[in-house]
N, C-alpha and C positions, 0 to 999 in steps of 0.2 A: 504494500500500500504506500504510494508516494505521499510525502508530506514536505512542508516547509516550516522551519523553525524561525520565528520572528519575535521581536520584542519592542515595546515602547517604554522607555525609562526603566528597563529591567523587568517589566511585567511581561513575562514570556509565555507564549502559547504555541501549540503545534497547529498549523493551518493546513486544512485539507480541501482540495479543489473538488467540489461536488458537482461542477459542470461536467466532469469527466468520470466520476464514479459515485456510487450510492453507498452510504454508510449505514449499516444496520446496527442497532443498539449502540448509539454514540455514547451513552452514559457509561457503558462497560468499557468502551475503547478509551474514554477519557481517564478512567481509573488506571488502566494498564499502561498507556503510553506516557502519561504525565509523571509516573514514578521516576524519581531522579536516580534510583539505583538499578531498577530492573527494566526501565523504559527509556524513552528519549529524554524525559525530564521537562517539566513546565508547570505553569499555573493552571493548565487545562487545555482543551482543544477548541478550535474555532472552525466550523464548517462554512465554506464559501459556496453559496448555492445560487441557482438561477432565481430571478424575482420578476414578477409582473409589475411591481411598484417602483423598482429602482434598477440600478446597474447590476446589483447583486444583493443577496440576502445573507446575513451572518447569523449563525446559531452558535452560542458559546456554552461550553460545559466545564464546570469546575472539577477540581481534583477528585472530589467525592462523588462525581457523577451527576450532581444536580445541575439543572439548566438555568443560566442567568438570562435576564432580559436584555442587558446592555453592558458593554465594557468600553470605556472611553479610549483606553490604550489599544485595545484590540481593533477597534473600528478604524483607527488610523492605519494599522497594519493591513487590514482588509483592503482599504483604499490603495495602499501601495501595491499589494498583490494584483489587484484588478488592473491598475495602471501599467505596472511593469510587465505584466503578462498579456497585455493587449486585449483584455476582456472589455475594457472601456478606456480608450486612449484619449482622455480629455482631462482638463485640470479642475473641473468641478464635477464631483461624482456623488451620486445618491445611493446610500446603502440602507436596505430594509432591515429592521430589527424588530424584536418583540416589543420594543418601546416606541415603534413608529419609524418612519423614514427619516434619516439624518443626511444633511448636506455637508459635504467635505470639500474644502478648497485646498488644492494640492500645491506644494512648493516643489518644483522639479529642477534638477540639474543633471546634465549629460544623459537625458532621457530616462532618469531614475527619480522617483519620488523620495525625498528625504525627510519631509515634515509636512504637516497639514494643520489647518484650522477647521474644527468641527463645530457646527451649530448644534449644540446639545439639547436645545429646546428650553422650555420654561421650567424653572425650579418650582416644585410643588411643595407647599407648606402645610396644607390641611391634614391634620393627623390621620383621618380616615383614609386618605389617599396615599399616605406614605408606604404602608399603613402602620399606625400606632393605635393601640386600643385605649386611647384617652381622648374621647371625642368631644369633651366639654370645651375645648379651646380651638380657636381658629388656626393657631400655630403654636408649636412648642419651642419657645426661644428662652434659653437659660432656665429651663425647667428643672426643678429639683427632683431627682429620682433616687429613692433609697434602694440599694442592693446590699443585702446582708447588713453589715454594720457601717457601711459607707454611703454618704450622700454625694451623688454626681450631678453636676449641672449640665444638662444636655440640650442640644438644639437638633431637631429632626428635619430632614429634607429628603424629598424624592427627586432623583434625576433619571427617572425611569426604573430605578431600583432604590431600595430604602437605605438611608444613611442616618447615623447618629453621631453628632460631632461634639467633642469635649475639648476644653482649653486648659492647658497646663503651662506653668512657667518654664519647665524643663521636661521635654518628652524623651530624652535620651536614656533616662534611668527607669522608665516604665516597663514592667514585665507584661507585655501584651499577651503572652501565652496564658497568663492568669486572668487578666481583666477582660480580654477580648471575648472569650467564650461566655462570660457572664452576661454580656449584652447580646451576643449572637443567639443565645438560647433563652433569653428572657421572655416570659409569656406576654408582655405588652407588645412584642413584635411578632405578629402571627406568621409573617413570611421570613422570619429571621431578619438580621440587619448587618450592614457593613458599618464598622465603627472607626472614626477618624480621631486621632489624637493630635492636637494642634498647639504649636508654640508660635507666638507672634514675634516677628523680628521688627517690623515697622509697618506702616500703612500700605506698603506695596510689596511686602515679602513675608511669607509665613513658612514654617517648617511643619511637615506632616509625616506621621506614621499611620499605618492602616492595618486593621484586622478585617479581612474579607470573609464574608459568610461562605462556608464551603471550602475555603482554601487556607485560612489562617493568615499570618502576617505575610505580606508581599512587599516587593520593593517599590511598587507604585500602584495607584488606582486612579484612572482618569475621572470617572464619575465621582469618586471620593474627593478628588481635588476640587471639582466643581462645587460639590456640597460644602466643602470646607470654606471656600471663598464666600459662598452665599451666607453661611453661618457667621463668618467673620464680619461681613457687612451688617447683618442683622443685629449682631452684638456690639456694633460700634467700633470695631478694630480696623476696618478697611472701608473703602468707598466704592459705590456703584460707578459704572462707566469708566473704570480704571483698570489697566493691566496689572494683575497681581501675580507675582512669581511664587509658585508653590514648590518648595525644595523638598524632594522625596529622597528616600534612600537610594533610588536608582537613577535620579536625574531631576530635571526641572520641567514644569509645565507652566504655561502662561494662561491665566483664566481671567475673563472679563464678564462681569455680571451686569446685565442691563434689565430694564423694566420688562422686556419681552422674551429674553433668552439668556443663555449662558454659552459663551464661546471658549473653546479650549484649543490651544495651539501647542503642539509638541512633536517630537521626532518619531520615526518609524524605521526600524532597521531589520534587514534580513540577516540571519545568522548562518544558516546552512540548509541544504536540501538533503533528503534521504528517503529510504524505504524502510517501513516497519513491518516485521513479520508478526502478525497478530494472530494468536491462538485463542479463540473465544472459549 
């Protein structure tokens, strides 16, 4: 089975061209091929499929086999694959996702895409739409949530998938393997949740670590970076209509939060191609 390994800011997935092949049981394949010891290694798989609504459709599966609705770093890599492999040779590409069709403006050099700006759509704040089972509020901003013997101040945002954002003075010493699962599996998040831990540098730069549902801590999360900037604006740390640099473990993304949408700019890189012998 041919595949292409790609990453955006270290958020690495195995990409499979489903214009040319059909993948049965992708949830099982994702578990097998994503294993960093017995497989290719990655944060999951992304299927690049034909679409009636865009130039291609992406389906992404996490390490645990669960299907995600959207991945900001992966969609840039899908756009790169589609452009570089002549599926759609144009500098504005539309990719269909479970969170709707996204428009990507490509940056190209020597006939290869190296970065892109993605219109990620509107940030959703209503708790029932995130979803969060606290429907008495229009938005959860700096909301006090008690977990065991600790109170956390959270801000929740949906970028097509659910996010919970927390602010710290120093995120380097946080043990995400302990705290992350407490949010991921908390009953107020019926679809689980991605959790972002944010340290404010200044009004145009923030630092972020992320615990992704179904994957654990990853080097980057595009939708998480978008949610982090939205939450930073809502909590008064940053400003709307301004390019905010989000420094992740795997690199940097530029996020701009406007009244109507959130825009994400970042790199997309091909690592290698190969064939995987999959024994179901």
